[in-house]
C-alpha positions as CSV (number, residue, x, y, z in Angstrom):
1,X,-47.5,41.5,72.2
2,X,-44.6,41.0,74.5
3,X,-43.4,42.3,77.8
4,X,-40.0,43.5,78.9
5,X,-38.7,44.1,82.4
6,X,-35.6,45.6,83.9
7,X,-33.5,46.4,86.9
8,X,-35.5,49.7,87.3
9,X,-38.6,47.7,88.3
10,X,-40.6,48.9,85.3
11,X,-42.4,46.6,82.9
12,X,-43.3,47.6,79.4
13,X,-45.8,46.0,77.1
14,X,-45.1,46.2,73.3
15,X,-46.7,45.5,70.0
16,X,-44.5,42.8,68.4
17,X,-45.6,43.8,64.9
18,X,-45.1,47.6,65.0
19,X,-42.8,48.0,68.0
20,X,-45.3,50.4,69.6
21,X,-45.2,50.8,73.4
22,X,-48.6,49.9,74.7
23,X,-48.3,50.2,78.4
24,X,-45.8,51.2,81.1
25,X,-46.4,49.3,84.4
26,X,-45.2,50.8,87.6
27,X,-45.5,49.0,91.0
28,X,-42.2,47.4,91.9
29,X,-39.4,49.2,93.7
30,X,-36.5,46.9,92.8
31,X,-35.3,44.9,89.8
32,X,-37.6,42.4,88.2
33,X,-36.5,38.8,88.9
34,X,-39.1,36.8,87.0
35,X,-42.0,37.3,84.6
36,X,-44.6,34.9,83.1
37,X,-47.8,35.2,81.1
38,X,-51.1,33.7,82.5
39,X,-54.4,33.5,80.7
40,X,-57.4,33.1,83.0
41,X,-59.8,30.3,82.2
42,X,-62.8,31.3,84.3
43,X,-65.9,30.2,82.4
44,X,-68.2,32.7,84.1
45,X,-66.0,35.6,83.0
46,X,-64.5,36.7,79.7
47,X,-61.0,35.4,79.2
48,X,-58.3,37.8,80.2
49,X,-54.6,37.8,79.4
50,X,-52.5,38.5,82.5
51,X,-48.8,38.7,83.3
52,X,-47.2,37.9,86.7
53,X,-44.0,39.7,87.7
54,X,-41.7,39.1,90.7
55,X,-39.2,41.5,92.1
56,X,-36.3,41.8,94.5
57,X,-38.6,43.9,96.6
58,X,-40.2,40.5,97.6
59,X,-43.5,41.2,95.9
60,X,-45.4,39.6,93.1
61,X,-47.9,41.6,91.0
62,X,-50.5,40.4,88.6
63,X,-51.3,42.8,85.7
64,X,-54.0,43.0,83.1
65,X,-52.3,43.1,79.7
66,X,-55.2,44.8,77.9
67,X,-55.6,47.7,80.3
68,X,-52.2,47.8,81.9
69,X,-54.0,47.8,85.2
70,X,-52.6,46.2,88.4
71,X,-54.9,43.4,89.4
72,X,-53.4,42.1,92.6
73,X,-50.2,42.3,94.7
74,X,-48.7,39.9,97.2
75,X,-46.0,40.9,99.6
76,X,-45.8,38.0,102.1
77,X,-42.6,36.4,100.8
78,X,-39.6,35.8,103.0
79,X,-37.2,35.9,100.1
80,X,-37.0,37.1,96.5
81,X,-39.0,35.0,94.1
82,X,-36.5,33.9,91.4
83,X,-38.9,31.9,89.1
84,X,-42.5,31.7,88.1
85,X,-44.2,28.8,86.4
86,X,-47.8,28.7,85.2
87,X,-49.6,25.3,85.2
88,X,-52.3,26.3,82.7
89,X,-54.1,23.0,82.8
90,X,-54.6,23.3,86.5
91,X,-55.3,27.0,86.3
92,X,-52.7,27.7,89.0
93,X,-49.2,29.2,89.1
94,X,-46.1,28.5,91.2
95,X,-43.6,30.9,92.7
96,X,-40.1,29.6,93.6
97,X,-37.9,31.2,96.2
98,X,-36.9,29.9,99.6
99,X,-40.3,28.2,99.4
100,X,-42.4,26.7,96.6
101,X,-45.9,28.3,96.7
102,X,-49.0,27.4,94.7
103,X,-51.4,30.2,93.8
104,X,-54.7,30.6,91.9
105,X,-55.5,33.5,89.6
106,X,-56.8,35.7,92.4
107,X,-53.5,35.3,94.2
108,X,-55.0,33.1,96.9
109,X,-52.2,31.0,98.4
110,X,-53.4,27.4,98.0
111,X,-50.4,25.7,99.6
112,X,-46.6,25.9,100.1
113,X,-43.6,23.8,101.0
114,X,-41.5,24.2,104.1
115,X,-38.4,26.4,103.9
116,X,-36.0,24.7,101.5
117,X,-32.7,26.6,101.5
118,X,-31.6,30.2,101.9
119,X,-30.4,30.0,98.2
120,X,-33.9,28.9,97.2
121,X,-35.3,27.6,93.9
122,X,-33.5,28.8,90.8
123,X,-35.6,27.1,88.1
124,X,-38.9,25.2,87.8
125,X,-40.3,22.9,85.0
126,X,-43.7,21.2,84.7
127,X,-43.7,17.4,84.5
128,X,-46.6,14.9,83.8
129,X,-49.0,13.7,86.5
130,X,-49.3,17.1,88.2
131,X,-45.6,17.1,89.1
132,X,-42.9,19.8,88.9
133,X,-39.1,19.6,89.1
134,X,-37.4,22.4,91.1
135,X,-33.7,23.1,90.9
136,X,-32.3,23.9,94.4
137,X,-28.5,24.2,94.4
138,X,-27.1,20.8,93.3
139,X,-30.4,19.0,94.0
140,X,-33.4,18.4,91.8
141,X,-36.5,18.1,93.9
142,X,-39.7,16.5,92.5
143,X,-43.0,17.8,93.9
144,X,-46.5,16.5,93.2
145,X,-49.6,18.8,93.4
146,X,-53.0,17.4,94.4
147,X,-56.4,18.9,95.1
148,X,-57.9,18.1,98.5
149,X,-60.3,15.2,98.6
150,X,-62.8,16.9,101.0
151,X,-64.4,19.0,98.3
152,X,-62.8,22.3,99.3
153,X,-60.5,24.4,97.1
154,X,-57.5,23.4,99.1
155,X,-54.4,21.9,97.5
156,X,-51.5,19.8,98.8
157,X,-47.9,19.8,97.6
158,X,-45.8,16.8,98.4
159,X,-42.0,16.2,98.0
160,X,-41.7,12.8,96.3
161,X,-38.1,12.5,95.3
162,X,-34.7,14.2,95.5
163,X,-32.2,13.7,92.7
164,X,-28.6,14.3,93.7
165,X,-26.7,13.3,90.5
166,X,-25.3,16.7,89.8
167,X,-21.8,17.6,91.1
168,X,-22.4,21.4,91.0
169,X,-25.3,23.8,91.1
170,X,-28.0,23.3,88.4
171,X,-28.0,26.3,86.1
172,X,-30.5,25.3,83.4
173,X,-33.6,23.2,83.2
174,X,-35.8,22.4,80.1
175,X,-38.8,20.1,79.4
176,X,-38.3,18.2,76.1
177,X,-41.7,16.4,76.0
178,X,-44.0,14.4,78.3
179,X,-41.4,11.7,78.6
180,X,-38.1,13.6,79.0
181,X,-36.5,16.7,80.6
182,X,-32.9,17.8,80.7
183,X,-30.8,19.7,83.3
184,X,-27.4,21.4,83.0
185,X,-24.9,22.5,85.7
186,X,-22.2,25.1,86.2
187,X,-19.4,22.6,85.5
188,X,-20.8,21.5,82.2
189,X,-22.8,18.4,83.3
190,X,-25.8,17.6,81.0
191,X,-28.3,15.0,82.4
192,X,-31.3,13.6,80.5
193,X,-34.1,12.4,82.8
194,X,-37.2,10.3,82.4
195,X,-40.1,12.6,83.2
196,X,-42.4,9.8,84.5
197,X,-40.1,7.9,86.9
198,X,-37.3,10.5,87.3
199,X,-34.5,8.2,86.5
200,X,-31.4,9.2,84.6
201,X,-31.5,8.2,80.9
202,X,-28.2,9.6,79.7
203,X,-25.5,12.1,80.7
204,X,-22.4,14.0,79.6
205,X,-19.7,15.0,82.1
206,X,-16.6,17.2,82.1
207,X,-13.9,14.6,81.9
208,X,-11.2,17.3,82.3
209,X,-12.6,18.5,85.6
210,X,-10.3,17.4,88.5
211,X,-13.2,17.0,91.0
212,X,-14.8,14.4,88.7
213,X,-11.7,12.7,87.4
214,X,-8.7,13.4,89.7
215,X,-6.2,11.7,87.4
216,X,-6.8,14.2,84.6
217,X,-3.6,15.9,83.4
218,X,-3.1,19.4,84.9
219,X,-2.7,21.1,81.5
220,X,-6.1,19.8,80.4
221,X,-7.8,20.8,83.6
222,X,-6.4,24.4,83.3
223,X,-7.5,24.7,79.7
224,X,-11.2,25.0,80.8
225,X,-12.3,27.3,83.5
226,X,-15.7,26.8,85.2
227,X,-17.0,29.9,83.6
228,X,-16.2,28.5,80.1
229,X,-18.0,25.2,80.8
230,X,-21.2,26.3,82.5
231,X,-24.4,25.3,80.8
232,X,-26.2,28.7,80.7
233,X,-29.3,27.8,78.7
234,X,-31.0,24.8,77.2
235,X,-33.7,24.5,74.5
236,X,-35.1,21.5,72.6
237,X,-37.1,20.5,69.5
238,X,-37.9,17.0,70.9
239,X,-35.3,15.4,68.6
240,X,-32.2,17.3,70.0
241,X,-31.3,19.4,73.0
242,X,-29.4,22.6,72.2
243,X,-27.0,23.6,74.9
244,X,-25.3,27.0,75.5
245,X,-22.0,25.9,77.2
246,X,-19.5,28.7,77.9
247,X,-18.8,30.5,74.6
248,X,-20.1,27.5,72.6
249,X,-23.2,25.8,71.3
250,X,-23.7,22.0,71.4
251,X,-26.4,19.9,69.7
252,X,-27.1,16.8,71.7
253,X,-29.2,14.1,69.9
254,X,-31.5,12.4,72.4
255,X,-31.9,9.2,70.4
256,X,-28.1,8.7,69.7
257,X,-27.3,10.0,73.2
258,X,-24.3,12.0,72.0
259,X,-23.4,15.5,70.6
260,X,-23.8,15.5,66.9
261,X,-22.5,19.1,66.2
262,X,-21.0,22.0,68.0
263,X,-19.4,25.5,67.7
264,X,-16.9,25.7,70.5
265,X,-16.5,29.5,70.1
266,X,-19.8,30.5,68.7
267,X,-19.3,33.9,70.4
268,X,-16.5,35.9,72.0
269,X,-18.1,35.6,75.4
270,X,-20.6,33.4,77.2
271,X,-23.8,32.4,75.3
272,X,-26.7,33.6,77.4
273,X,-29.8,32.4,75.4
274,X,-30.5,30.1,72.5
275,X,-33.7,29.2,70.6
276,X,-34.5,26.7,67.9
277,X,-36.1,28.1,64.7
278,X,-37.8,26.3,61.9
279,X,-35.7,24.9,58.9
280,X,-33.0,23.6,61.2
281,X,-31.9,27.0,62.3
282,X,-30.8,28.3,65.7
283,X,-30.4,31.8,67.2
284,X,-27.9,32.6,70.0
285,X,-27.1,35.8,71.9
286,X,-24.1,36.5,74.1
287,X,-22.4,38.7,76.7
288,X,-20.3,40.2,73.8
289,X,-23.4,42.0,72.4
290,X,-23.8,39.8,69.4
291,X,-26.9,37.9,68.1
292,X,-26.2,35.1,65.6
293,X,-28.2,32.8,63.4
294,X,-26.9,29.2,62.8
295,X,-28.0,26.4,60.5
296,X,-27.6,22.8,61.3
297,X,-26.3,21.2,58.2
298,X,-25.1,17.7,57.2
299,X,-21.7,17.3,55.7
300,X,-20.2,14.7,53.5
301,X,-17.6,12.7,55.5
302,X,-14.4,11.4,53.8
303,X,-13.7,7.7,54.6
304,X,-10.4,8.6,56.4
305,X,-11.8,11.5,58.4
306,X,-11.9,10.8,62.1
307,X,-15.3,11.5,63.7
308,X,-15.7,12.8,67.3
309,X,-17.8,10.4,69.3
310,X,-19.1,12.5,72.0
311,X,-19.3,15.8,73.9
312,X,-15.7,15.9,75.1
313,X,-14.1,14.7,71.8
314,X,-15.5,18.0,70.4
315,X,-13.2,19.9,72.8
316,X,-10.2,18.0,71.4
317,X,-9.8,15.5,74.2
318,X,-10.5,12.3,72.3
319,X,-9.7,8.6,73.0
320,X,-6.1,7.6,72.6
321,X,-6.9,3.9,72.3
322,X,-6.4,2.8,68.7
323,X,-8.9,-0.1,68.9
324,X,-11.5,2.2,70.4
325,X,-11.0,4.7,67.6
326,X,-11.5,2.0,65.0
327,X,-14.7,0.8,66.7
328,X,-16.0,4.4,66.8
329,X,-15.3,4.9,63.1
330,X,-17.1,1.7,62.2
331,X,-20.2,2.7,64.2
332,X,-20.1,6.2,62.5
333,X,-19.7,4.9,58.9
334,X,-23.4,5.1,58.1
335,X,-24.2,8.0,60.6
336,X,-24.6,11.5,59.1
337,X,-22.2,14.1,60.5
338,X,-23.6,17.6,61.2
339,X,-22.1,21.0,61.7
340,X,-23.4,24.4,62.7
341,X,-22.8,27.1,60.0
342,X,-23.1,30.8,60.7
343,X,-25.8,32.2,58.4
344,X,-26.6,35.6,60.0
345,X,-25.1,38.1,62.4
346,X,-27.4,40.8,63.9
347,X,-25.3,43.9,64.8
348,X,-27.0,46.6,66.9
349,X,-26.3,46.1,70.6
350,X,-23.3,47.5,72.4
351,X,-23.5,45.4,75.6
352,X,-24.6,41.9,76.7
353,X,-27.7,40.6,75.0
354,X,-29.5,38.8,77.8
355,X,-32.5,37.3,76.0
356,X,-34.6,37.4,72.9
357,X,-38.1,36.4,71.7
358,X,-38.8,34.9,68.3
359,X,-42.2,35.8,66.7
360,X,-41.9,33.9,63.4
361,X,-43.0,36.1,60.5
362,X,-43.3,39.1,62.9
363,X,-39.5,39.0,63.6
364,X,-37.3,38.9,66.6
365,X,-37.0,41.1,69.7
366,X,-33.7,41.4,71.6
367,X,-33.0,43.0,75.0
368,X,-29.6,44.1,76.2
369,X,-27.7,45.7,79.1
370,X,-27.3,48.7,76.8
371,X,-30.9,49.7,77.8
372,X,-32.1,48.9,74.2
373,X,-34.8,46.6,72.9
374,X,-34.5,46.1,69.2
375,X,-37.2,44.6,67.0
376,X,-35.7,42.8,64.0
377,X,-37.5,42.0,60.8
378,X,-36.9,39.8,57.8
379,X,-35.6,42.3,55.2
380,X,-36.7,40.4,52.1
381,X,-40.2,39.7,53.5
382,X,-40.7,43.3,54.7
383,X,-39.6,44.7,51.3
384,X,-42.0,42.4,49.5
385,X,-44.8,43.4,51.8
386,X,-44.1,47.1,51.2
387,X,-44.0,46.6,47.4
388,X,-47.3,44.7,47.5
389,X,-49.0,47.4,49.6
390,X,-47.7,50.1,47.3
391,X,-49.1,48.4,44.2
392,X,-52.5,47.8,45.9
393,X,-52.6,51.5,46.8
394,X,-51.8,52.6,43.3
395,X,-54.4,50.2,41.9
396,X,-57.1,51.6,44.2
397,X,-56.2,55.2,43.2
398,X,-56.5,54.3,39.5
399,X,-52.9,55.4,39.0
400,X,-51.6,52.0,37.9
401,X,-51.7,51.4,34.2
402,X,-50.7,48.1,32.5
403,X,-48.9,48.5,29.2
404,X,-48.3,45.7,26.7
């Protein structure tokens, strides 16, 4: 099953296998701003699957996925909740707005931070040792959650560190594993962080941006607008981070600490969402209404072929120093070179495709500003399944005869 939510304030629950609409949830009066699944782990009661929704009406509602019933509603927020994160191990969930609040399944407020900013928290990610990272404008704030020591059910949330390395607002945040997480900003900064001590491990910056490098030539600066360099979305498979940057897709290898492949114009407009698939494949969707499937492939490099050495060489702004180029080539001699090849194009939407969910063998669900949700299936697999079902039915009816 999956849930979809829109600007009309309505949530729909769907069967991912058949596309059947299971429930229609009404309770919010403004657009939905965040949604998250939450499975209860109360030993005394049977396990229930819940979803939590936040809205611009400054309410948060918990729903029972099985019955479609509204379980609880909270309307004590001073601002819109922009993000929800479930800490399943602690059996609590967090809401991020102008404050960071910690709740239990019954929507009891366990603790909250002081007022952060009017802009509020735009993204949250869980970290080890009961910590979370919250993106608040240009800052990344690390909070630690702890249960009270007096035996009560009370909780504490403490701000432990503020990271101010970004030059612009943080637009995306992703956890890679228990050791690493990554952030991206509106001006194309990509920073790799240590998830245990919150130090910066590696970074990529926009060398053409005048605010970062004032001596950049004007023609280079003008060739990239902030909209084209914004990191809209990040995803990871622990080996690489896949970044949606403007209209392009970049594959950043965490061990090599550099971009190993890219498609600078993967779509005609900004890439809004990307996801890693099995077999080295990747799906991306865009404001232009397209959904595309890419495959990360290794290519044979000719001895004389120059190799881009990082993020910004991929944009065509490489080093001019001959000695540096020769050193880069020497390092790259035994390093495989990759590229992203377009292997599929899903045509069906007429407006921006804002997000999608991948269900493996069950297919792919996409949602768009054209008011459509489309469920896509693997054509070869579905044809094979239909043929198998038909033969089984014929065999059961005694209509199938084998002739030598």
